[in-house]
C-alpha positions as CSV (number, residue, x, y, z in Angstrom):
1,X,15.1,15.0,0.7
2,X,13.1,17.4,2.9
3,X,13.1,15.9,6.4
4,X,9.6,17.1,7.3
5,X,8.2,15.6,4.1
6,X,10.1,12.4,4.7
7,X,8.7,12.1,8.2
8,X,5.2,12.7,6.8
9,X,5.2,10.1,4.0
10,X,7.5,7.3,5.2
11,X,5.2,6.0,8.0
12,X,2.2,6.1,5.5
13,X,4.3,4.2,2.9
14,X,5.3,1.6,5.4
15,X,1.7,1.2,6.5
16,X,0.5,0.9,2.9
17,X,3.1,-1.8,2.3
18,X,1.7,-3.9,5.2
19,X,-0.8,-5.8,3.0
20,X,-0.9,-9.4,4.3
21,X,-3.4,-10.6,1.6
22,X,-1.1,-9.5,-1.3
23,X,2.0,-11.0,0.3
24,X,0.2,-14.3,1.0
25,X,-1.0,-14.7,-2.6
26,X,2.4,-13.8,-4.0
27,X,4.1,-16.5,-1.9
28,X,1.6,-19.1,-3.2
29,X,1.9,-17.9,-6.8
30,X,5.7,-18.3,-6.6
31,X,5.1,-22.0,-5.8
32,X,2.6,-22.5,-8.6
33,X,4.8,-24.5,-10.9
34,X,7.5,-23.7,-13.6
35,X,5.9,-20.4,-14.4
36,X,5.4,-19.4,-10.7
37,X,8.2,-16.8,-10.7
38,X,7.0,-15.3,-14.0
39,X,3.5,-15.1,-12.6
40,X,4.6,-13.4,-9.4
41,X,6.6,-10.8,-11.4
42,X,3.6,-10.2,-13.6
43,X,1.4,-9.5,-10.6
44,X,4.1,-7.3,-9.1
45,X,4.3,-5.3,-12.4
46,X,0.5,-4.9,-12.5
47,X,0.3,-3.8,-8.8
48,X,3.2,-1.4,-9.1
49,X,1.9,0.1,-12.4
50,X,-1.4,0.8,-10.7
51,X,0.5,2.7,-7.9
52,X,2.4,4.7,-10.5
53,X,-0.8,5.7,-12.4
54,X,-2.6,6.5,-9.2
55,X,0.4,8.6,-8.0
56,X,0.4,10.5,-11.3
57,X,-3.3,11.1,-11.4
58,X,-3.6,11.7,-7.7
59,X,-0.7,14.2,-7.7
60,X,-2.2,16.0,-10.8
61,X,-5.7,16.3,-9.1
62,X,-4.4,17.2,-5.6
63,X,-2.1,19.8,-7.1
64,X,-5.2,21.7,-8.2
65,X,-6.3,22.3,-4.6
66,X,-5.7,25.7,-3.0
67,X,-3.2,24.2,-0.5
68,X,-0.6,23.2,-3.2
69,X,2.9,24.0,-2.0
70,X,1.8,26.0,1.0
71,X,3.9,23.8,3.3
72,X,1.5,24.1,6.3
73,X,-1.7,22.5,7.5
74,X,-4.8,23.2,5.5
75,X,-8.5,22.4,5.6
76,X,-8.2,20.3,2.5
77,X,-5.4,18.3,4.1
78,X,-7.4,17.8,7.3
79,X,-10.5,16.6,5.4
80,X,-8.4,14.1,3.4
81,X,-6.9,12.8,6.7
82,X,-10.3,12.4,8.2
83,X,-11.7,10.6,5.2
84,X,-8.7,8.2,5.0
85,X,-8.9,7.6,8.8
86,X,-12.6,6.8,8.6
87,X,-12.0,4.4,5.7
88,X,-9.2,2.6,7.7
89,X,-11.4,2.3,10.8
90,X,-14.2,0.9,8.7
91,X,-11.9,-1.7,7.3
92,X,-10.7,-2.5,10.8
93,X,-14.4,-3.0,11.9
94,X,-15.0,-5.3,8.9
95,X,-11.9,-7.3,9.7
96,X,-12.8,-7.6,13.4
97,X,-16.5,-8.6,13.0
98,X,-16.3,-10.3,9.6
99,X,-12.8,-11.8,9.3
100,X,-11.9,-13.8,6.3
101,X,-11.4,-17.5,7.1
102,X,-7.8,-18.8,7.3
103,X,-6.7,-19.9,3.8
104,X,-9.1,-17.6,2.0
105,X,-6.2,-16.3,-0.1
106,X,-5.5,-19.9,-1.4
107,X,-8.5,-19.7,-3.8
108,X,-7.2,-16.5,-5.3
109,X,-3.7,-18.0,-5.7
110,X,-5.1,-21.1,-7.2
111,X,-7.0,-19.1,-9.8
112,X,-3.9,-17.0,-10.6
113,X,-1.8,-20.2,-10.9
114,X,-3.9,-21.2,-14.0
115,X,-3.4,-17.9,-15.8
116,X,-0.8,-16.8,-18.3
117,X,1.8,-14.4,-16.7
118,X,0.8,-11.8,-19.3
119,X,-2.8,-11.9,-18.2
120,X,-1.7,-11.3,-14.6
121,X,-0.4,-7.9,-15.3
122,X,-3.9,-6.3,-15.8
123,X,-5.2,-8.6,-13.0
124,X,-2.6,-7.1,-10.6
125,X,-3.4,-3.6,-11.9
126,X,-7.1,-4.0,-11.1
127,X,-6.5,-5.8,-7.8
128,X,-4.6,-2.8,-6.5
129,X,-7.7,-0.7,-6.5
130,X,-9.5,-3.2,-4.2
131,X,-6.9,-2.8,-1.5
132,X,-8.6,-0.1,0.5
133,X,-6.1,-0.2,3.4
134,X,-3.3,0.5,1.0
135,X,-5.1,3.3,-0.9
136,X,-6.3,5.0,2.3
137,X,-2.6,5.5,3.3
138,X,-1.1,6.0,-0.2
139,X,-3.4,8.9,-1.2
140,X,-2.9,11.0,1.9
141,X,0.9,10.6,1.4
142,X,0.5,12.0,-2.1
143,X,-1.4,14.9,-0.6
144,X,1.5,15.6,1.8
145,X,3.7,15.8,-1.2
146,X,1.5,18.3,-3.1
147,X,1.1,20.3,0.1
148,X,4.8,20.5,0.7
149,X,6.8,23.7,-0.1
150,X,9.8,21.6,-1.1
151,X,11.2,22.0,-4.7
152,X,9.6,20.0,-7.5
153,X,12.7,17.7,-7.8
154,X,12.4,16.8,-4.1
155,X,8.7,16.1,-4.6
156,X,9.5,13.8,-7.5
157,X,12.0,11.9,-5.3
158,X,9.4,11.7,-2.5
159,X,6.8,10.2,-4.9
160,X,9.4,7.7,-6.2
161,X,10.3,6.7,-2.7
162,X,6.6,6.3,-1.9
163,X,6.1,3.9,-4.8
164,X,9.2,1.9,-4.0
165,X,8.5,1.5,-0.2
166,X,4.8,0.6,-0.8
167,X,5.7,-2.0,-3.5
168,X,8.1,-3.9,-1.3
169,X,5.3,-6.3,-0.2
170,X,4.7,-7.7,-3.7
171,X,8.2,-7.1,-5.3
172,X,10.1,-8.6,-2.4
173,X,9.1,-12.2,-2.8
174,X,9.8,-12.6,-6.5
175,X,13.0,-10.5,-6.2
176,X,14.2,-12.8,-3.3
177,X,13.6,-15.9,-5.4
178,X,15.2,-14.4,-8.4
179,X,18.4,-13.6,-6.4
180,X,18.5,-16.6,-4.0
181,X,16.5,-19.3,-5.7
182,X,15.0,-22.3,-3.9
183,X,16.4,-21.4,-0.4
184,X,14.4,-18.1,-0.5
185,X,11.3,-19.9,-1.6
186,X,11.5,-22.4,1.2
187,X,11.9,-19.7,3.8
188,X,8.9,-17.9,2.4
189,X,6.8,-21.0,2.6
190,X,7.6,-21.3,6.3
191,X,6.8,-17.6,6.7
192,X,3.5,-18.1,4.8
193,X,2.3,-20.5,7.5
194,X,2.8,-17.9,10.2
195,X,1.4,-15.0,8.2
196,X,-1.7,-17.0,7.2
197,X,-2.7,-17.4,10.8
198,X,-2.0,-13.8,11.7
199,X,-3.0,-11.9,8.6
200,X,-6.4,-10.7,10.0
201,X,-4.8,-9.4,13.2
202,X,-2.0,-7.6,11.3
203,X,-4.5,-5.9,9.0
204,X,-6.8,-5.0,11.9
205,X,-4.0,-3.3,13.9
206,X,-2.5,-1.5,10.9
207,X,-5.9,-0.1,10.0
208,X,-6.8,0.8,13.6
209,X,-3.4,2.5,14.4
210,X,-3.2,4.4,11.2
211,X,-6.9,5.3,11.2
212,X,-6.8,6.8,14.7
213,X,-3.4,8.4,13.8
214,X,-4.8,10.2,10.7
215,X,-7.9,11.4,12.5
216,X,-5.7,12.7,15.4
217,X,-3.4,14.4,12.9
218,X,-6.4,16.1,11.3
219,X,-7.5,17.4,14.7
220,X,-4.0,18.8,15.3
221,X,-4.1,20.5,11.8
222,X,-7.5,22.0,12.5
223,X,-6.3,23.3,15.9
224,X,-3.3,25.0,14.2
225,X,-5.6,26.5,11.7
226,X,-8.3,27.9,14.0
227,X,-6.8,28.3,17.4
């Protein structure tokens, strides 16, 4: 793995994985009766499939830009960073001034709990495209991959790592219950109480830090290009 590429995409992948709303819903879905584990896995499959499709389409489109494989800052990369940064800051403003009430995720989980696991696969797929804070970090990471001068095999590994790290939030809970059973589920229920009261703050700070960081990175890139 190219170290520079790893350092570029890993922080964005970790930021994209910090999606409290998805994690909260997954924990509640797990506790939704005999089919709770199947429902949680179905949601995870849908959410991850959307990431894979988005990665393939995003890579294909971004690879058409003039900065493909140049391995250095570009105007296209800077524009993408600014757009993503602005989106994240907009989400931060929304969370700060119009926060969702505690327990808002319960209604979604209740709705999912009445659905067939098979139906939750397309639901998870569609849901992924509403998570702006995840998409605003995931897409710039893909652009870093297309911009990199690393070999194609390395880029493929980087994209795979990007999907795996970003998916930890929704794959982790059902995987833990599959491996550890009821003890893991009990621990997640305790964690759910804490996360439910801090989810807005976590989302706010993730969006704020990464939004400012991406815009700052764009300024550095532009400085290298023109000065």
